[in-house]
C-alpha positions in Angstrom: -46.8 -135.5 116.5 -46.4 -138.5 118.2 -43.3 -140.4 118.7 -44.0 -143.4 116.0 -42.8 -146.9 116.3 -41.4 -148.8 113.6 -43.0 -152.4 112.4 -42.2 -152.3 109.1 -40.7 -149.7 106.2 -43.2 -148.6 104.2 -43.8 -145.2 105.9 -43.2 -142.5 102.9 -41.6 -140.1 105.2 -38.9 -143.0 106.1 -37.8 -142.6 102.4 -35.5 -139.7 103.9 -33.1 -142.3 105.4 -33.7 -145.3 103.1 -29.8 -146.3 102.4 -29.2 -143.4 99.9 -26.2 -141.9 98.5 -24.8 -138.5 99.6 -24.8 -137.2 95.7 -29.1 -138.6 95.8 -29.8 -136.9 98.9 -28.1 -132.9 97.5 -31.2 -134.0 94.8 -33.4 -134.8 96.2 -37.2 -135.1 94.8 -39.8 -132.5 95.6 -37.0 -130.7 98.3 -36.2 -127.7 96.9 -32.1 -127.8 97.4 -32.2 -131.5 98.6 -31.8 -132.5 102.5 -28.9 -134.0 104.3 -28.8 -136.2 107.1 -27.3 -135.5 110.8 -25.7 -138.2 113.1 -25.8 -138.1 117.0 -27.2 -135.6 119.7 -24.5 -132.8 119.8 -24.5 -132.9 116.1 -28.3 -132.2 115.4 -28.5 -129.7 118.5 -25.5 -127.6 116.6 -28.1 -128.4 113.4 -31.3 -126.8 114.9 -29.5 -123.9 117.1 -28.1 -122.6 113.7 -31.4 -122.6 112.3 -31.3 -125.2 110.0 -34.9 -127.0 109.3 -35.3 -130.6 110.4 -37.5 -133.0 107.9 -37.8 -136.3 110.5 -35.7 -138.0 113.1 -34.5 -141.7 113.3 -33.9 -142.5 117.1 -33.5 -145.2 119.7 -35.4 -145.8 122.5 -33.2 -144.5 124.5 -32.3 -141.2 122.4 -36.0 -140.1 122.0 -36.6 -138.2 124.9 -34.4 -136.6 124.6 -35.2 -136.0 120.3 -37.7 -134.5 121.4 -36.7 -131.5 123.5 -34.4 -130.5 121.2 -36.9 -130.8 118.4 -38.9 -128.0 120.7 -41.9 -126.1 118.3 -41.0 -128.6 115.3 -42.1 -131.4 118.0 -45.4 -131.1 117.1 -44.8 -130.9 112.8 -41.6 -133.5 112.9 -42.3 -136.7 112.8 -39.6 -139.1 115.1 -39.4 -142.4 114.5 -38.3 -145.0 116.6 -37.4 -149.1 116.4 -35.0 -151.9 117.3 -31.4 -151.3 116.1 -32.0 -154.1 113.6 -35.1 -152.9 112.4 -32.9 -149.2 111.2 -30.2 -150.7 110.3 -32.1 -152.4 108.1 -33.9 -149.4 106.8 -30.5 -147.2 106.7 -28.2 -149.8 105.9 -25.5 -148.8 108.9 -25.8 -149.3 112.1 -27.1 -146.0 114.0 -24.4 -146.5 116.8 -24.9 -142.5 117.9 -28.7 -142.8 118.7 -29.7 -140.9 116.3 -29.8 -140.1 112.7 -32.0 -136.6 111.5 -32.8 -135.2 108.0 -33.0 -131.8 107.0 -34.0 -129.7 104.8 -30.5 -128.2 102.5 -30.1 -124.3 102.8 -29.4 -122.7 99.6 -25.7 -121.0 99.6 -24.7 -117.8 100.0 -23.4 -115.6 97.8 -19.6 -115.1 98.5 -19.5 -111.7 98.3 -22.1 -112.3 101.5 -19.3 -113.8 103.4 -16.4 -112.2 102.4 -18.1 -108.2 103.3 -16.7 -108.0 106.8 -14.6 -111.2 107.1 -11.4 -110.7 108.1 -9.5 -114.5 107.9 -11.3 -116.9 105.3 -10.1 -120.5 104.3 -10.1 -121.4 100.7 -10.1 -126.0 100.2 -9.3 -126.9 96.9 -10.8 -130.1 95.0 -10.3 -131.8 98.1 -12.6 -135.0 97.6 -12.0 -137.2 101.6 -15.0 -135.9 103.1 -13.0 -136.8 106.5 -10.1 -134.2 105.4 -13.0 -131.7 105.3 -15.0 -132.6 108.2 -12.3 -132.1 109.8 -11.1 -128.4 108.4 -14.5 -127.2 109.3 -13.5 -127.6 113.0 -10.0 -126.4 113.2 -11.9 -123.4 111.4 -14.5 -123.5 114.2 -12.1 -124.2 117.0 -9.2 -122.0 115.8 -11.0 -119.2 114.0 -12.0 -118.0 110.7 -15.5 -116.1 109.7 -15.6 -118.6 105.9 -15.2 -121.4 104.3 -15.1 -121.6 101.0 -15.0 -124.9 98.5 -14.5 -125.0 95.0 -16.3 -127.1 91.9 -14.8 -130.5 93.0 -14.1 -130.4 96.6 -15.9 -133.3 98.5 -19.8 -131.4 99.6 -19.3 -130.4 103.4 -23.0 -131.6 104.0 -21.6 -135.2 103.2 -22.4 -137.4 106.4 -18.7 -138.3 106.4 -17.5 -134.7 107.2 -21.2 -133.8 108.9 -19.8 -136.4 111.6 -16.3 -135.3 111.6 -16.3 -132.3 112.1 -18.6 -132.0 115.0 -21.6 -130.3 113.4 -19.3 -127.0 113.0 -20.1 -127.4 109.4 -23.6 -126.7 110.5 -22.5 -123.4 112.4 -19.2 -121.8 110.5 -20.4 -120.2 107.4 -19.1 -121.7 103.8 -19.9 -121.5 100.0 -19.0 -122.9 96.1 -16.5 -120.5 94.9 -16.5 -120.9 90.7 -12.9 -121.5 88.8 -10.0 -119.1 89.8 -10.7 -117.0 86.3 -13.9 -115.4 89.2 -12.9 -116.4 92.4 -9.4 -114.5 93.1 -10.9 -111.4 91.6 -13.7 -111.8 94.0 -11.4 -112.5 96.5 -8.8 -109.2 95.8 -11.7 -106.9 95.1 -12.5 -107.8 99.0 -9.3 -106.9 100.3 -7.8 -110.2 101.0 -4.2 -110.8 99.7 -4.7 -115.0 99.2 -2.1 -117.0 101.1 -1.7 -120.9 99.5 -0.2 -123.6 101.9 2.2 -124.8 98.9 5.3 -126.5 98.8 7.2 -124.3 95.8 11.3 -122.9 95.6 9.3 -119.0 96.3 7.5 -120.2 99.3 8.1 -118.2 103.2 8.4 -119.9 106.3 4.9 -119.4 107.6 6.0 -117.8 111.3 7.8 -115.1 108.7 4.5 -114.6 106.9 2.1 -114.5 109.7 4.8 -111.8 111.2 3.7 -109.8 108.3 0.4 -110.4 107.2 -2.1 -108.2 105.9 -5.3 -107.6 107.5 -7.5 -109.8 105.6 -6.0 -113.0 104.1 -8.0 -116.7 102.5 -6.0 -119.6 103.4 -5.9 -121.6 100.7 -5.7 -125.5 100.7 -5.3 -128.7 98.0 -5.5 -131.5 98.1 -3.4 -134.4 99.4 -0.8 -135.3 97.1 -1.5 -133.5 94.7 -1.9 -130.5 96.1 -3.2 -127.3 94.4 -3.4 -126.9 91.3 -1.2 -124.8 88.5 -4.2 -122.1 88.4 -4.7 -121.8 92.4 -0.9 -121.4 92.7 -0.7 -118.5 89.7 -4.0 -116.7 91.4 -2.2 -116.6 94.6 -0.2 -113.6 96.0 1.6 -115.2 98.6 2.8 -119.3 98.6 3.6 -120.0 102.6 5.1 -123.3 103.4 5.2 -125.0 107.5 8.6 -125.7 108.0 9.5 -129.6 108.4 11.4 -132.0 110.6 13.1 -135.8 109.7 12.6 -135.5 106.7 8.9 -134.9 106.1 7.8 -132.4 103.8 4.5 -131.7 104.9 1.3 -132.5 107.2 -2.4 -133.9 106.6 -3.9 -130.7 105.2 -6.1 -131.2 107.8 -3.2 -131.0 110.3 -2.3 -128.2 108.2 -4.9 -126.3 108.6 -4.5 -126.2 112.2 -1.1 -125.1 112.1 -1.6 -122.4 109.7 -4.9 -120.8 111.0 -3.4 -121.0 114.5 -0.7 -118.5 113.8 -2.4 -116.6 111.3 -5.5 -115.8 113.6 
């Protein structure tokens, strides 16, 4: 498919990029599961390598050739739009600083059981509403090592544009899905043989180093939101509470930093 030079913005294929919120993209009409946007050639490459299906690409002139090369076999059917930075900003509502924005089909999420089968370490993110923290946790999971991530119903969507950007595209590589309520989720984890370890500042919490020294083969590391921490329901359903000992009067780390420390100790 030829590169399309943008002089005006009436082409209906541009609708994927037209100032939509992440929530609107998730419910995009005419799609089975919605769409999501990725920024930069690096993240687009990781998305394509992971098997995600592209719909359209919006590219600065300097990135057009690389975009087409990345698309490979998809280049015959996926339009690549290009134009002056001001035109692209008018369409998207923001400056396209990273050279490329691409829209892709959002895949159906797998079942929790399928991700737990054969896994050894998994991370559960409860109600973390900041997409930046969600993305950073995924990057820790990908870089340090865990087999899957589970997010609760009220957690920020890992496919949000900011989550994808902060994760450097690792959201597209790490297997993940959503969990139901704790009443339903806890039995699923235990039936798969996982001990649920909640990172929490409670009187009964054991030091991370001590827990890591005796951790069982399968651990589900449970992380809570900034400020409030884990919900009472999550703490009740956890098998053990674990904390990272702090100094200088500091009680805890940012949740993304804590995930990296805990994963490093447990992997």
